C-alpha positions in Angstrom: -52.2 10.3 13.0 -54.7 11.0 15.7 -55.2 14.4 17.4 -53.8 13.0 20.6 -50.6 11.9 18.9 -50.2 15.2 17.2 -50.5 17.0 20.6 -48.0 14.6 22.0 -45.5 15.4 19.3 -46.1 19.2 19.7 -45.4 18.8 23.4 -42.2 16.9 22.6 -41.0 19.6 20.2 -41.6 22.2 22.8 -39.5 20.2 25.2 -36.7 20.0 22.7 -36.7 23.7 22.1 -37.1 24.5 25.9 -35.8 21.5 27.7 -35.5 23.2 31.1 -38.6 25.4 31.2 -40.9 22.9 32.8 -38.2 21.7 35.2 -37.3 25.2 36.3 -40.9 26.1 37.1 -41.5 22.9 39.1 -38.1 23.3 40.8 -38.9 26.8 42.0 -42.2 25.6 43.5 -40.8 22.6 45.4 -37.3 23.8 46.2 -38.0 24.9 49.7 -39.9 21.8 50.7 -38.2 18.9 49.0 -34.8 19.9 47.7 -33.1 16.5 47.7 -36.0 14.5 46.3 -36.7 17.2 43.7 -33.1 17.1 42.5 -33.3 13.3 42.0 -36.6 13.6 40.2 -35.2 16.3 38.0 -32.2 14.2 37.0 -34.4 11.2 36.2 -36.9 13.2 34.2 -34.0 14.8 32.3 -32.6 11.4 31.4 -36.0 10.1 30.5 -36.4 13.1 28.1 -33.2 12.1 26.3 -34.6 8.6 26.0 -37.8 9.7 24.4 -36.0 12.0 22.1 -33.8 9.3 20.8 -36.7 7.0 20.4 -38.6 9.3 18.1 -37.3 7.5 15.0 -38.2 4.1 16.3 -41.6 5.1 17.7 -42.9 7.5 15.0 -40.7 7.3 11.9 -40.9 3.6 11.2 -43.6 1.5 9.6 -45.0 -0.9 12.2 -45.3 -3.7 9.6 -41.8 -3.7 8.0 -40.0 -1.6 10.6 -38.3 0.4 7.8 -38.0 4.2 8.1 -40.5 6.2 6.1 -39.4 8.3 3.1 -41.2 10.3 0.5 -41.0 7.7 -2.3 -41.7 4.0 -2.0 -41.9 4.1 1.8 -44.2 7.1 1.9 -46.4 7.2 5.1 -50.0 6.6 3.8 -53.1 7.0 6.1 -56.2 4.9 6.0 -59.6 6.4 6.7 -59.2 5.0 10.3 -56.1 7.3 10.5 -53.7 4.5 11.1 -50.5 4.9 9.0 -48.3 2.4 7.1 -45.8 2.7 4.3 -46.9 2.6 0.7 -44.7 -0.5 0.0 -46.6 -2.5 2.7 -50.0 -1.4 1.3 -48.9 -2.6 -2.2 -47.6 -5.9 -0.7 -51.0 -6.4 1.1 -52.7 -5.7 -2.2 -50.6 -8.3 -4.0 -51.0 -11.0 -1.3 -54.8 -10.5 -1.1 -55.1 -10.5 -4.9 -53.1 -13.7 -5.3 -55.3 -15.2 -2.5 -58.5 -14.2 -4.3 -57.1 -15.5 -7.6 -56.4 -18.9 -6.1 -59.9 -19.3 -4.8 -61.5 -19.5 -8.3 -60.5 -19.8 -11.9 -62.8 -17.0 -12.9 -59.9 -14.5 -12.4 -57.4 -14.9 -15.2 -55.4 -12.0 -13.8 -55.0 -10.0 -10.7 -58.3 -8.4 -9.5 -58.5 -4.7 -10.0 -59.6 -4.0 -6.4 -59.4 -6.1 -3.2 -60.3 -5.7 0.5 -57.5 -4.1 2.5 -57.8 -4.6 6.3 -56.1 -2.3 8.7 -53.6 -4.4 10.8 -54.3 -2.2 13.8 -58.1 -1.8 14.1 -59.2 -4.4 11.4 -61.3 -1.8 9.6 -61.5 -2.6 5.9 -61.6 -0.7 2.7 -62.0 -1.8 -1.0 -59.2 -0.3 -3.0 -57.2 -0.8 -6.2 -53.5 -0.3 -6.6 -54.0 3.2 -7.8 -56.4 3.9 -4.9 -53.6 2.9 -2.5 -51.1 5.1 -4.2 -53.5 8.0 -3.9 -54.0 7.6 -0.2 -53.1 10.8 1.7 -49.6 11.1 3.1 -49.0 11.8 6.8 -47.4 15.2 6.4 -46.6 15.3 10.1 -44.3 12.2 9.8 -42.6 13.7 6.7 -42.0 16.9 8.7 -40.5 14.7 11.5 -38.3 13.1 9.0 -36.9 16.5 7.9 -36.5 17.4 11.6 -34.5 14.2 12.3 -32.4 14.7 9.2 -31.6 18.3 10.2 -30.8 17.5 13.8 -28.8 14.4 13.0 -30.7 12.1 15.3 -30.4 8.9 13.3 -28.2 6.2 14.8 -28.7 5.1 18.4 -26.3 3.0 20.4 -28.0 0.7 23.0 -26.7 -0.6 26.3 -25.5 -4.2 26.1 -26.5 -4.8 29.7 -29.9 -3.1 29.7 -31.5 -3.9 26.4 -33.5 -1.2 24.6 -31.9 1.5 26.7 -29.9 4.0 24.6 -26.4 5.0 25.7 -26.8 8.7 26.4 -24.7 9.4 29.5 -21.0 9.4 30.4 -19.4 8.3 33.7 -16.2 10.3 34.4 -15.0 7.9 37.1 -15.2 4.9 34.9 -14.6 6.7 31.6 -17.5 4.8 30.0 -20.7 5.6 28.2 -23.8 4.3 30.0 -27.6 4.3 29.8 -30.1 5.7 32.2 -30.5 2.4 34.0 -26.8 2.1 34.5 -26.8 5.5 36.2 -29.3 4.3 38.8 -27.9 0.8 39.3 -24.2 0.7 38.6 -22.9 4.2 38.4 -24.6 6.0 41.3 -23.5 9.5 42.0 -23.6 8.8 45.8 -20.8 6.3 45.2 -18.6 8.9 43.6 -19.7 8.4 40.0 -19.9 11.7 38.3 -22.5 11.1 35.5 -23.3 13.6 32.8 -25.1 13.6 29.5 -23.2 12.9 26.3 -23.7 16.5 25.2 -22.2 17.7 28.5 -19.3 15.3 28.2 -18.7 16.5 24.7 -18.8 20.1 25.7 -16.4 19.4 28.6 -13.9 17.2 26.9 -14.0 18.5 23.3 -11.6 21.4 24.2 -9.3 18.8 25.9 -9.4 16.6 22.8 -8.8 19.6 20.6 -5.7 20.5 22.6 -4.6 16.9 22.3 -5.2 16.9 18.6 -3.3 20.2 18.3 -0.4 18.6 20.2 -0.6 15.5 18.1 -0.5 17.7 14.9 2.6 19.4 16.2 4.2 16.1 17.0 3.1 14.8 13.6 4.8 17.8 12.0 8.0 16.9 13.8 7.7 13.3 12.6 7.2 14.7 9.1 10.3 16.9 9.3 12.3 13.9 10.6 10.9 11.7 7.8 11.9 14.2 5.2 15.3 14.6 6.8 15.8 10.8 6.7 14.6 10.7 3.0 17.1 13.4 2.2 19.9 11.5 3.9 18.9 8.4 2.0 19.1 10.4 -1.2 22.5 11.7 -0.2 23.7 8.2 0.5 22.6 7.1 -2.9 24.4 10.0 -4.5 27.6 9.2 -2.5 27.4 5.6 -3.5 27.2 6.5 -7.2 30.0 9.0 -6.8 32.3 6.6 -4.9 31.5 3.7 -7.3 32.4 6.0 -10.2 35.7 7.0 -8.6 36.6 3.3 -7.8 35.8 2.3 -11.4 37.8 5.2 -12.7 40.9 4.3 -10.6 40.8 0.6 -11.5 40.1 1.4 -15.1 43.3 3.5 -15.1 45.1 0.4 -13.8 43.5 -1.7 -16.5 44.5 0.8 -19.1 48.1 0.9 -17.8 48.2 -3.0 -17.7 46.7 -3.2 -21.2 49.2 -0.6 -22.5 52.1 -2.4 -20.8 50.9 -5.7 -22.3 50.7 -4.1 -25.7 54.2 -2.7 -25.4 55.8 -5.9 -24.2 53.9 -7.9 -26.8 55.2 -5.5 -29.5 58.8 -5.9 -28.2 58.4 -9.7 -28.3 57.0 -9.5 -31.8 59.9 -7.3 -32.9 62.5 -9.5 -31.3 60.9 -12.6 -32.9 60.9 -10.9 -36.3 64.6 -10.1 -35.9 65.3 -13.7 -35.0 63.3 -14.9 -37.9 65.2 -12.6 -40.3 68.6 -14.0 -39.0 67.4 -17.5 -39.2 66.1 -16.9 -42.7 69.5 -15.6 -43.9 71.3 -18.5 -42.3 68.8 -20.9 -43.9 69.4 -19.3 -47.3 73.2 -19.7 -47.1 73.2 -23.2 -45.7 70.8 -24.2 -48.4 73.1 -22.9 -51.1 76.0 -24.8 -49.6 73.9 -27.9 -49.4 73.0 -27.6 -53.1 76.6 -26.9 -54.1 77.7 -30.0 -52.2 75.0 -32.1 -53.9 76.2 -30.9 -57.3 79.8 -31.8 -56.6 78.8 -35.3 -55.5 77.0 -35.8 -58.8 80.1 -34.6 -60.7 82.4 -37.0 -58.8 80.1 -39.9 -59.3 79.9 -39.1 -63.1 83.7 -38.9 -63.3 84.0 -42.2 -61.4 81.6 -43.9 -63.8 83.5 -42.5 -66.8 86.8 -43.5 -65.3 88.2 -40.1 -65.9 91.1 -40.2 -63.6 92.6 -36.8 -64.2 89.2 -35.1 -63.6 88.5 -37.2 -60.6 91.7 -36.1 -58.9 91.2 -32.5 -59.8 87.7 -32.5 -58.4 88.9 -34.4 -55.3 91.3 -31.7 -54.5 88.6 -29.1 -54.7 86.2 -31.2 -52.7 88.8 -31.6 -50.0 89.3 -27.9 -49.7 85.6 -27.4 -49.3 85.4 -30.1 -46.7 88.2 -28.5 -44.7 86.3 -25.1 -44.7 84.2 -24.3 -41.6 80.5 -23.7 -42.0 80.3 -19.9 -41.6 76.9 -18.4 -41.1 76.1 -14.6 -41.0 74.4 -14.8 -37.6 75.5 -16.8 -34.5 73.3 -19.7 -33.7 74.4 -21.9 -30.8 72.9 -23.6 -27.7 72.2 -20.3 -26.0 70.1 -18.8 -28.8 66.7 -19.2 -27.1 67.9 -17.7 -23.8 68.2 -14.3 -25.4 64.4 -14.1 -25.9 62.0 -14.7 -22.9 59.7 -12.7 -20.6 60.8 -12.0 -17.0 58.1 -11.6 -14.2 60.3 -10.7 -11.3 58.0 -7.9 -10.0 54.7 -9.7 -10.7 54.2 -10.8 -7.0 54.9 -7.4 -5.7 52.6 -5.7 -8.1 49.8 -8.2 -7.5 50.1 -7.6 -3.7 50.0 -3.9 -4.1 46.9 -4.2 -6.3 45.2 -6.3 -3.6 45.8 -3.6 -1.1 45.2 -0.7 -3.5 42.8 2.0 -2.4 40.6 2.3 0.8 37.4 4.0 1.9 37.4 6.8 4.4 34.2 6.5 6.5 33.3 9.6 8.4 30.9 9.1 11.3 27.6 11.0 11.1 
C-alpha cells in the first residue's frame, strides 16, 4: 500500500476516534458569519463520514480481482514490488493460468513450468516468480490490522438503499419510521419538510430504552400468558382425573347391577333345576310303578293264552276272575299327573318391564358450572 494510502487510513482512523474534532473547530470559526450554511455543510460531512466508514471493507479489505475479503490464510494480502496488493489465491490462479498457457505453446514442457511471468493487473509491471516465490511475497500488514479493526468494531454487513444504489442505509427518519441513505435525506426526507432525520446510532440510542421498556412489558405479559397456560394445563389434568374417577364410579355402580342380576339369575336357575329334579323324581317313581303293572298284565295275558291253548277250563275261569278284579282296579300312581302338571313349573317376568325402565333411567351426572 502506498504512503498516500497509509496517510489516508490514518486520517480516517483519527476521524473515527474523534469524529467531531474537525467539525467543532471549523464550526467555531465560521459560526458568526455563516451559521445556516455551516450547519448544512456539517450535517452533509457527518453523513459522508459514515458512508466512508462503512465502505472501508469494500474499498480496502477486498481483493480487487476476486472481490473476496482478505484473510490471513488462502486470501492473505500479498504485495508486489510495485506495492499493489492482491490476495494469495489470485496470485496462485494467475500462476496456474500463465503456466498452462506456456505449456500449450510448446511440447517441450512436460509439466508445469517452475516460474512464469506475473503481470500486475493495475500497473502492468511484471515479475518472474515461482509458486513458492508467490507464497513468500510480503503481506500487507496494514490490511491485516484493518481486518482486526473491522472484526472488533463489528462493521461487516452493510445494507444498501434500494432507491439510490451503492448508498448505505445509515440514517433514520422519525416522521416516516424508515431507515434511509444520505441521498434520501437530501431528496425525499428533507428536514425543512418536517422530516426529523438522525443517524442509526442516534436512533438506537433514543429508541433502545423505549424498546427495552416494551420488551419488559412483553415479558410481563408473557409471564401472565405462561401462568394462564399452566392454569389451563392444570385444569385439563383435573378434567382427566375427574373423567377417570367418574368412569370408575359408573362402572362400579353398573357392575353392582350386573352382579345382582347374575346372582338373581343363578338363584332362579337353581330353583328351576331343583323343581325340575323334583318333578323328574316323581315321574321316575310313577314310571317304575306303571312299568311293573304293565309287566304283570303282560304275564297274565301269557298265562290265559296258555290255558286257552291247553283247554284247561277250570284254570281259565280262575284266572279270568283274577284278571277281572285287576281290570276293575283304578291305576293309582304315587304322584298326581294330570293336564295341569306343566303349569306348576314356569318363569314369571311380571316386573321385567318396570326393572328395564328403571335401569334405562338409572343414574345421572351432576355438572357444576366453572
